[in-house]
DRENPAFI-370557 format. One record per residue (C-alpha): residue in one letter; x, y, z. Coordinates in steps of 0.5 Angstrom, whole numbers, plus 500, padded with zeros to 3 digits. Example, Ala and Ser with C-alpha at 12.3 -4.5 7.8 and 13.67 -1.06 7.14 Angstrom:
a525491516/s527498514/
***
This chain:
m921586539/e920580535/f924578529/t920575523/d922573516/e919580514/g924584519/v924586526/r917588529/t918593535/a913596540/m914602544/k910606548/l910611542/g907606537/e909599533/g913598527/l916594522/i923595519/r923590513/w930587512/a929589505/q929596507/l936596510/s942597506/a946595512/i947592519/k953594523/n955590528/y959593534/s961590540/g956593544/c950594539/f947593532/v946599528/f941599522/e942603516/d938605510/q942609505/g947611510/e943613515/e942610522/i935609523/l936604529/i941602534/l940596538/p944594544/k946587544/r945586552/h937585550/f938579546/s938572546/a944568543/n939566537/e937573536/l944575536/i945570530/i939572526/l942579526/q949577525/s946573519/e942579516/g948583517/t952578513/r947577508/l946585506/a954586506/n954580501/m949583497/a952590497/h959587495/a956583489/e953589486/g960591485/p963598484/d956601481/n954601489/k955608491/q955606498/l962602497/q965607492/r971611495/t971618493/k978622493/p978628497/a977635494/q983638492/a984645493/t985650487/e988656487/p984662485/r986665478/r990672477/
***
């Protein structure tokens, strides 16, 4: 795994890929891992134990940047909107 200005380059037995920072809607920072999200879908889970201190800082910085962008977009951002639970209606008689 390699971090670049463009994103995260991965290489596994199944193949190689690049997850671009611009395609992510969020990077969630949990105690043991980072979760990359694209429009609310989890697309990659990265355990923190595999990263150096510098790589952890990069991931935290990108996560903060994405959160700030989402916050700046305001209430029109569907990811930030809170929805009210649907209320049950009684059938008409």
